[in-house]
N, C-alpha and C positions, 0 to 999 in steps of 0.2 A: 416399323416397316410394314408394307402391305403384303398380305399373304398371296401366294401364287394363285390360289383358287379364285380370288377376287379379280385377278388380272386376266385370267383366261377368258377369251371371248365366248367360249363354250366349254362345258365340262368335258374332261377326258375320260372315256369309258374304261381305260386301263386301271382306273382307280375305283370302279364301281363293283359292288357285290351283286350276286345273282338276284337278291331281293330288290335292290335298287334298279337293276335292269328290268325286272318284272314291273315295277312301279312305272318305269319310263314307258315301256311298250304299251301297257294297258291304258296309260293316259292318252294314247292315240286311238283308243278303241280297238286295239288288237288283242287277241287271246294270249294268255299267259305263257303258253308254250313257245311263243316267238322269242321270249327272253332266253330260253335255253339255247335256241339256235344262235342268238346274238352272242351269248357267252362262248359257244363253240367257235364261232367265226373269229372272235377277238383273241381268245387265249389258246385254243387248240390249233386252229388253222392259221392264226396270226395274220388275218386280213388287215390290210393297211387302209382300206376305205370301205364305205358302205356300199359303193357300186359293186365291189367284189362279192358281196353277200347275196348270191344269186337265188337262194331259196327263200329270201325274204320278199314279201310283196313290194312292188314299186312304191305304192303310197307310204308304206312304213319306212322304206329307205329314204324317201324324200323328207319325211317328217324328222327322221333321225339326223339327217344332214343339217337341218335347221336348229336342232336342239343340242347336239353334242358332236364331239370329234373322236376319231379313233387314235390318231397320232398327233402330237404337237411339236415334235422335234425334227430337225434336219441334220443328218450327219454331214459335218463340214470338213473335217480333217482327221486323218489317222497318221500317227507317227509310230513307226515300228522301231525295234532295236535289234542288235545282234543276238540278244538272248531271247528274242521273240516276244518280249513284253510289248504291248501296244497301248498307246494312249489315244483315246477317241474323243474328239471335240464335237459337241452337239450344240446346235443353235436352237434357242428357245423361241417361243412365239413372240416374245417382247424384244427380240434382238440381242438378248444376253446370251452367254455361253456357259456351258457346264462340261466338266470332264468326267470320264469314266475310264478305268484302266483294266485291261485284260492281263492276267498274270497266270501263265500256264505252269504246271508242274511245280507247285510251291509247297514242298513237304514241311517247311518251317512255319507255315501259317496255320496256327491253331490246331495242330495235330492231324490235319487232314491228309489223305493219301496223296502221293506225289503226282499221280496221273490225272488229277482233277483240274478243271479250268476255273480259276477264281476271278471274280469281277469286283473291283473296288468302286463302290457306288457313292455318288455325292448326294447330299441332303439339302444343301443350300447353295445359293449363288453368293460367293464370298463367305465371310465368317466374321463374327463380332468379338471373338475371344482372343485374338491377337497373340497366339502362341509364337514365340520368337523364332522358331525353327520352321514355320509353315508359311507357304506362299498363298494359301487360300484367303487370308485376311488382309493382304497387302493393300487392297483397294477398298477395304471395309466390307460391311454387310449390305447386300442388295435386297434379297428376299428369300423366303422359304420356297422350296420346291413343293409342288402338290404331290399327293400320293401317286397320281397318274404319271407325273414326270419322273418320280423315283423308279416306278416299275418300268417305264419306257426305256430307261437306260439298259435294263436287262434285255428287253425285246430288241433294241437297236444293236446291242453288242452281239446277240445271237445271230441276227440277220447278217451282220457284217462278217462274223467269223465262220458262219455255217456250222457252229458247234453248240452243244448245250452247255450252259453255265451250270457248274456243279456247286460252287460255293459263292456266297455273297459276303463281302465285308463292307459295312457302312463306315468307311473311314476315308472317304474322298473329301471333296470340298465341303466345308461347313461342319457344325457340331450337330450330330444326329439328334441328341436328346433335347436340343433347343427347338426342334421341329417335331415334337413328340407325337401329336395326333396324326400328322401326315406320315411319319415314319411307321407308326404301329399299323395304320391302315395298309401301307405298302407291304409290310411284313405279312399281314393277313393274306393279301392277294398273291404275293410271291410263294407263300407256303401252301395255299389251298389246292386241293385236288382239281377244282374247277378252274384254278388260275394257272400260275406258272409251275407249281408243283415241286418246289425246292424244299427239302426237309428243314425243319426248324434248327436242328443241330448243325446244319451247314450254313447257317447265317450268324454272323458276328457283328454286334454293334460296338463300335469303338467310341469312347467318350473322353473328353479332357478332364472329367471329374465332377459332373453336375449331380451332387449327392441326392437331392430330393427326387430328381427324375430317375436315378438308378433304383431307388426304392419303388417308385411307381412302375418302372419297367419290370421289376422283380415280381410284381403281382400279376403280370400277364402269364397265363398258364403255359404258353409255348416255351419249349426248352431251347431257346436261342442262347448263343454264347455272348460273353461280355469281355471286351478288352479295354484296358485303361491306359491312356497315354500318360504315363507317370513321369518319367524323365528326371526325377529327383526323389531321393528317399528321405529328405528332410524339408521342412517348410522353408528354411533359409535358402536352400538351393532351388527348390521348385518355384519359389516366388520370383527368382531372377528370370525365368524363362516361360513361366505359365501364370499370367495374371489371374486366371480363374482360381488359383490356389489361395488368393487373398480373400475370396468369398467363401470358398469351401476348402479350408485347410485339411491337412492329411488326417487328423484325428476324426474329423467329420466325414471325410471321404471313406475312411476305413470302417467307420460305423455303418455306413450305407453298404459297403461291400460285405460286411458280416451278415447284414440283412439279406443281401442277394444270395449268399451261400446257403441260407436257411431254406431258400425256395428253388434252388437250381443245383443240379448234380454236376454240370459241366465245370471243368477247371477254369478259373479266371486266368487271363493273360495280362501281363504288364508289358507295355511297349516302353523301351528305354533307349533314347538316342544318346550315344556317348559323345560328349563334347569335351575336348581337352581343357583341363584346368577348371572346369565348371562342375561336372558331375561324374567324372571318371576316376575319382580317387578310390583307394581301397577302403577308406572309411565309409564312403557312400555305398560301396559294394556290400560292406558288412551291415549297414543300416538297411539296405535293400533285402538282404537275407531275412532280417527280422520281419520286415513288412510283408514279404512274399509268404513266409512261413505262417504268419498270423491268419491268412485267408487261403492257404494252400494254392497259391498262384504259381504259374510258370512265367518265365521272363524271356522276351525277345529283345536282344541287344542289337542296336542298329548304329553303326559308326556314322557320325556326322560327315556329310559330303562337303568338303571345303569349297567355298565359293571365292573366286578371285576378287580381291579388293576388300574382303571382310577379315577382321582380325581373329575371329573365332576359328578354331582349328579342329581337325579330326585327330583323335589320339593315335599314336603309332600302334602297330600291330602287337608289340610286346605289352603295351598297357591294356589294349583290348583283351588280350589273352589272359593277363593277370586279373583283370576285373571278372572275366568269365570263370576263372579258376576258383575265385572266392565263392561264387555262387555254387559251382559244381561240387566243390569240396564240402559245402554245407548241405548238400543233398537237394538243392533247389533245381528243378528242371529248367534248363536255360539253353538258348541257342544264340549264336552270333550270326545274325542274318546278313549275308552278303547281298547288296542291293541289286535289284533288277531294274533296268531302264535308265541307266546313267546317261546314255546317249540320246534320250528323248526328254531329259529334264522331267523325270516322272514325279517329282514332288508335286503334291496336289495344288492346283491353281496356277502353275507356271505357264502352261500352254494357253490357258484362258486369258491370263494377264497379257501375255505377248500378243495374242490375237485382238483382244479388246482395245489395248493401247494403240495398236496399229490402225484400228478402225476409228479411233478417236472417241470410243465409248468411255474409256478411262483417260482423262485428260492429263492428270498429274503423273509424273514419273514414279517408278517404284522407289520407295524410301531406301536410302543407302545402308542403314544400319539394321539389317534383318538377317535372319538365318534361313537358308533353304536346305532341304535334304534330298537325296536322290532316291527316295523310296516313298510310296504312298503313305499318307498319314494324316491325322486330323490336324 
């Protein structure tokens, strides 16, 4: 598939570094200090257009308008819920759509304080990994998002909410580590003092288990967090719901996680969707204990949200509690996460699919034998 950067009519400056800004402005015969002003307008003052940058000379603003863009997305729809979770649908320059989800007061998310505002950020349009519980890949993979498009989700969400985003989780639409270069550039911009200014420890990358990319990410010095969409504690179970496991089985994945632990102090998180009769047995819980203990991980348990017409079911609360008890009794830090956003279909990709199907962008109906969940996830 074609990368987003090649599709953009002009590059988005939300993905530029100060050095690249300097190179851009000096190419127009302007002094280097204009780049600092440009950076301030884009990241500190959050200007949405070059016209708003009143202390830049008019010739420079005109040149910039022909060479780059400040924003590339349009906020199209917002769906709120009774628990105040909000799903934001953004239209991209090529007519496609991407989702980002605002999650307030989420104490179960990776150990962060409960008064912080979390944003679930997408990294791709669609997804190629076909996890059976996820709506992102129902229409297949379209393209990667550029670094600027990843960063702009944060800018758009803050503009919409009027609040500062405290935490970022890269677990929206797409597999973040399959868009590695744009993801890591976006993390740099989001973390930088000259950029968005979010601490590295307040950013979590969630992956379905791309072992080589996990090692590559581990070598980046920023102390970001890592979450693994595990959903099965044995290859037999995981193969049923996560095709990626056939390429990177659990032994290979956990070798990569051990490498990660050598480079990062933050505790790993395992995301584990409980599906009745598939991965919710106490045998799986005991296997999960061993897996979590081997890399000192904590576990987020997420009950599957039953979808009408599908045969897969959510475990009853007694089974959920029994599964959690096995982990807790073994000393594994674990939470049973009650979903936010049920009434807005907050599973990643659902709002986008509904919107694009209605516009005729996705012509085929959603396949019938799929699983969706009522919480953001990869």
